[in-house]
N, C-alpha and C positions, 0 to 999 in steps of 0.2 A: 673142217678147215682149221689150219693152224697158222700162227703168225709167221712161221717160216715158209709157208706156201706162197707162191706167186699166183695171185688170183686175178684172172681177166674179168673186168667189169666194163660196162658201156663207157665209163668216164676215166678209165685208166687201170693199170694193174696195181693191186695192193700187194705190199711186201714189207714186213717188219714195221707195221704202223705207218707206212708212207704210201703215197699214191703217185704213180709214174705215168705220164702220157705214153701211149703206144700206138702202133699200127699193126693191123692184122692182114690176113690174106684177102686178095682181091675178090675171092669166091665166098667171102663171108665165113661164118662159123657153121660147120656141118657135122652131122652125126655120121654121114656116109662118105667120108673122105676117099677120094680116088686120086691116082697119080695124074698130075697136070691140071687138076680142077682149080688150083689157086686157093683152096679153102684151108682154114685153120680148123683142126679137128677137135670136137668136143671130147672131153675126158680129163682124166688125172694122169699126167705125164711126169715121170721122174726125170730129174736132171742127171744124166749118166756120164757126162763128160764136159770138158771145157778146153778149147783151143784158143791160142792167142798168137799174134804175129810178133816174134821176139825182136825183129828189126824195127818195129814201130811202137812197142810198149813194153813196160816191165811186166813181169809175171803177176797177174792180178790176184791169184789165189794159190796157195801151195800145191794143190793138186791139178792145176792147169798144165796142159801139155803145149809145147810150141808147135805151131803149124810149120810144116816143111814145104819147100817149093814143089815137091812131087806128090802132094796130098790132093786127093779128089774124093768125091762122094757119088757113088753109083745111083743113077736114077733110071736105069734101064730095066724094065720089068722082066726081061728075058735073061738078064745077067745073074749068074750064080752069086755074085757079090752085090745084088740089089740092096739098096739102103744100108750100105756099109762104107767105111773108109776104104779107098783104093789107092794104089800107087800109080802115078803117071809115068810114062804114057799108059793109057788104059784104052782098049779097043772097043769099049762100049760107051753109051751116053753117060755123062757124068757132069757134076759141077766141080769146078776147080776151086779149092779152098784158098790157095795163095793167089789173091786177086790184085790187080793193079789199083783198083779203087779200095777204099777202106771198109767196105760193107762187112767183110768177114775178118776184120782185124781181131775181133773177139767173138767167139761163138760158144754158146751154151747148147749142148746137144741133149735132146730129149729121147726118151725111149719109145717114141711113136713108131709102131710097126717094127719094133726091134726088141730082142735079138732074133725072135722067130718071125721072120718077114713073110708077108702075104703079097704075092706079086700083084701089083696094081692098086694096093690099098694106100699108097702114098709113101714118099720118102722124105727124109731130112726135115723134121720140124725143129728148127733152131730158134734160139733167141739171139739176135744180133742187132747191130746198129741200123737205124733207119736211113733211107736216102734223104728224106726230108719229112716233116710233119704231114700227115694225111696221105702219103704216098704209100699204097698198099704193097704187101709182100706177095711172094708166090705161095704163101701158106704159113710162113714163120710168124713169130712175134717180134717186133722190132721196137727199139727204144732210141732216144737221144743218146749219143755216145757217153756222155757224162753219167747218165742214169744207169746205163748198162754196166759201166765200170763199177759203180757204187753196189749194184746188185751182185755182180760177179765176185767182188771182194768179201761178200757176206753169205753167199750160199754155202750149203754143206751137203753131206750125204743124204740127209732126209728132205731136202728141198724138192718140192713138186711144183709143176705148172698146172694150174687148174683152169680149164676152159669149160665153163658151163654153157649149156644151150641158152643163148640169149636171144630174146625176140628182137629181130632186126627189121620189123615192119615199120 
């Protein structure tokens, strides 16, 4: 592990010598991640993209891309675009990235089950803001908005999210 890695621990995520409170998926941490299980997958996941809402915040990092109102992310295992950015309207199940709430105002995208997707292995493991402390995600890693912005401003092409198998008993 390197200092530029974001490392999930039971007491917070470590990054660049700091520790940040986080929330994980309602299904816990799992090696056998499946679509819809609510789990955060064990592994080393590269950060491959960053989206932000340009109407709500300034660009947090030079390589961040603005979210557009017609952006979605396919979560339909039968969709040829499964676990990929899609343009709305989209006739398959998907998450809307341009949301009324601020949950996805800033999204760091991991390479979980991407670019070669396996149907049913789970889609869209993002780093995004939390709803509130302790409120689980659908499998993503979520942070206080201030902490997420701090992290987003400092990540680079070699940043990885490391989720070790943590004993949750």
